[in-house]
N, C-alpha and C positions, 0 to 999 in steps of 0.2 A: 878562112873563116867559115865555119859551118852554120848553116841556117836551120838546123834541125830542132833547135830549142824553141820553146813556146814564145819567148820574147826576142829571139835573135832577129826576126824579120824586121823589128823596129829600127835596126841599124840602117835599113834602106830608106827610112823616113827622115834621117837626120839632115841630109843635104836639102831635100825639098822643104823641110820645116825651116831651115836657115833662110833659104831663098824666099819662102812665103813671108816670113817675119821681116825680111829686109826690104822686099819690094812691095808686096800687096798691102800689108797692114798700114804702113806709113802713107802709101798712096791714098788709101781709103780715108785716113785721118785728114789728109790735106784736102781731098776733094770735098769731104763733108764740111770741113771748117771754112773753106773758101766759098762753098755754096751758101752758107749762112752769111758770109760777109757782104754779099751783093744786096741783101735785104736791108742793111743798115747803112744809110747814106753818110758819107763824110769820113768814115773810118776804114775804108778799104785798104789804105796803105798799112795801117797797123795790123789789120786782119791778115793780110798777105804775109807779112813778116812773122806773125804768130803762127800761121799755118806752116810756113817753111821750118820754123824752129821746132814745132811739135812733130813734124814729119821726120826730122833728123833724130830727135830723141826716141821716137817710136821705132824707127828703123834700127838704130843701134841696140836698143833694149830688147825688142821682140826677136830679132835674129838670133841673139845669144840665148835668150830665154827659151824659145821654141826648140832650138837645136838641143839644148840641155834637157828639156822636158821629155822629148821623145826617145832619147838615148836610153837603152835598157840597162846599161851599166857604165861606169866611168863617166858619169855626168859632169863632174868637175873638169875632167880632161877635155871633154867635148866643149864645154863652155869656154875654157881657155883657148882652145884651137879656134873656135868661132870668133872670140875677141881678137885673137892674133890676126885672123883673116881680115877683119874689119880695119884694124890698125894698119896692116900692110897695104891693103887696097887704098885707103884714104891717104895714108902717108905717101904711097907711090904716086897717086894722082896729084897730091900737093907738090911733091918734088918735081914731077913732070911739068905741072902748070907753071911753077916758078922759074924753071930753067929753060923752058922751050918757048917762052914768050906767049903762052896761052892767055895770060892776063895783060900783056903789053905794059908791064910796070914802067919800062923806060919812058914810054910816051905819056902814060896817064898818071904816074906816081901811085902811091899807095892810097887808093880811093876807098870810100866807105863801102862800096859794093864788094871789092876784093876783101876787105876786112870782114865784112858780113859772111862771105863764103867761108873764110878761114874759121870764124866763130862757129858756123854751122858744122863744119867737119870736126872740129875739136869737141863740140857738144855731142856729136854722134859717137866719137871714141869714148868719151866719159860715160855716156849712157850704156855702152857695151861693157865697159869695165864694171859699172855698178851692177848690171845684170849678172855678170860672172861672179861677183862677190856676194850678192844678196840672195841668190836663189838657194833655198834650203835643200839640204840633201834629202833624197827620196829613200833613204835606207829604212828598213822596217824597224818599228819600235820593238824594244825587248819584250819577249813573251812573258806574261805573268806566270808565276810558278803555279803548278797544279796543286790540287788539294792534297795529294799524296806527298808532294815535296814539302808543302807547308807543315804537314803532320810530322814528317821526318825531322824537319828543323826544330819543331816545337818539342819533340821527344828528346832530341840531342841536348837542347838547352835545359830541359827540366829533369833529366835523369843523370 
């Protein structure tokens, strides 16, 4: 891959943009949301779960959105690869955790905490899929015809 083009250097930003969207933005959302929760007495439990939920939504969406946004071309392919990376990572961790005793399901049964973690992972996957499907193409709009072209078309129609 040659980096001589004017926008080819942006390929170097795709992985950092993915990681920034996956790690930093969701973390900031969670910290800011949880920081506000300590000021309101009595609803910390709800605020903590809302912060977790929002963090997973933002992680999945922003990782795919940022990676597709900085890609100079083939943005749809980049978005699909980013979504696939999230699905494989979370799916792999889910399989690992269920089959290695990470959650100790045999001892605890399927508790609300385990169910909540699974809901968060599925939410993150859904947010990544939504980001891959809703991000508009950055292709250039068609160029309007010049005055000469409009004049030629008008002459063809009227002669």
